[in-house]
C-alpha positions as CSV (number, residue, x, y, z in Angstrom):
1,E,-11.2,2.1,19.0
2,T,-7.6,0.7,19.3
3,M,-6.9,1.3,15.6
4,G,-8.2,4.9,15.9
5,R,-6.2,5.6,19.0
6,Y,-2.9,4.1,18.2
7,F,-2.6,3.7,14.4
8,D,-4.5,6.7,13.0
9,P,-2.0,9.3,14.3
10,V,0.8,7.3,12.7
11,I,-1.1,7.1,9.4
12,R,-1.8,10.8,9.5
13,V,2.0,11.4,9.8
14,L,2.6,9.1,6.9
15,I,0.0,11.0,4.8
16,D,1.6,14.3,5.7
17,L,5.0,12.9,4.5
18,L,3.5,11.6,1.3
19,R,1.9,15.0,0.8
20,Q,5.4,16.5,1.0
21,C,6.8,14.0,-1.5
22,M,3.8,14.5,-3.9
23,P,2.5,18.0,-3.4
24,Q,0.4,17.7,-6.6
25,A,-1.6,14.8,-5.2
26,S,-5.0,15.4,-3.8
27,D,-5.7,14.3,-0.2
28,E,-8.5,12.1,-1.6
29,N,-6.0,10.2,-3.8
30,L,-3.4,9.9,-1.0
31,F,-6.0,8.4,1.4
32,W,-7.2,5.9,-1.3
33,C,-3.6,4.9,-2.1
34,Y,-2.9,4.4,1.6
35,H,-6.1,2.3,1.8
36,F,-4.9,0.1,-1.1
37,L,-1.4,-0.2,0.5
38,S,-3.0,-1.2,3.8
39,G,-4.9,-4.0,2.1
40,A,-1.9,-5.3,0.2
41,L,0.2,-5.3,3.5
42,T,-2.5,-7.1,5.4
43,L,-3.0,-9.8,2.8
44,S,0.7,-10.2,2.0
45,F,1.9,-10.6,5.5
46,S,-1.0,-12.7,6.9
47,E,0.7,-15.8,5.4
48,T,-2.6,-17.3,4.3
49,G,-1.0,-19.7,1.9
50,R,-3.3,-18.5,-0.9
51,I,-0.5,-17.4,-3.3
52,D,1.2,-20.8,-2.6
53,R,-1.9,-22.6,-3.8
54,L,-2.7,-20.3,-6.7
55,S,0.9,-20.4,-8.0
56,G,1.2,-24.2,-7.6
57,G,4.1,-23.7,-5.1
58,L,6.0,-21.2,-7.3
59,C,5.4,-18.5,-4.7
60,A,5.4,-18.8,-0.9
61,S,3.4,-16.5,1.4
62,T,6.2,-16.9,3.9
63,D,8.8,-15.5,1.5
64,H,9.1,-12.0,3.0
65,E,12.1,-11.1,0.9
66,A,10.2,-11.8,-2.3
67,I,7.2,-9.8,-1.0
68,Y,9.5,-6.8,-0.2
69,R,11.3,-6.9,-3.6
70,R,8.0,-6.7,-5.4
71,M,5.7,-4.8,-3.2
72,V,7.8,-1.7,-2.8
73,P,8.1,-0.9,-6.5
74,F,4.5,-2.1,-7.1
75,I,3.0,0.2,-4.4
76,A,5.3,3.1,-5.4
77,A,4.2,2.9,-9.0
78,G,0.6,2.8,-7.9
79,F,1.0,6.0,-5.8
80,R,2.8,7.7,-8.6
81,R,0.1,6.8,-11.2
82,V,-2.9,7.6,-9.1
83,C,-1.5,10.8,-7.7
84,E,-0.1,12.3,-10.9
85,P,-1.8,15.3,-12.4
86,G,-4.5,14.4,-14.9
87,S,-4.9,10.9,-13.4
88,G,-8.6,11.0,-14.2
89,E,-9.7,11.9,-10.7
90,E,-13.4,12.9,-10.6
């Protein structure tokens, strides 16, 4: 209930802004891309230590600067690819 009341209106504004940036994108694709973004944000900023263990210490789940430098281009590329015309949407 809290998520619906407080976060959903903000997400709907975000979807509207994305729709303006990518007018060719279907609403379905925009919502899926947001869903994937939400999952990436949740895992990346929960500082579980999983990437620390998987990478043998090469990466640190507390390194927010490293996350930011990589996540922004990664997510942007995903939105562009999924939302481009002819992306294979069924």
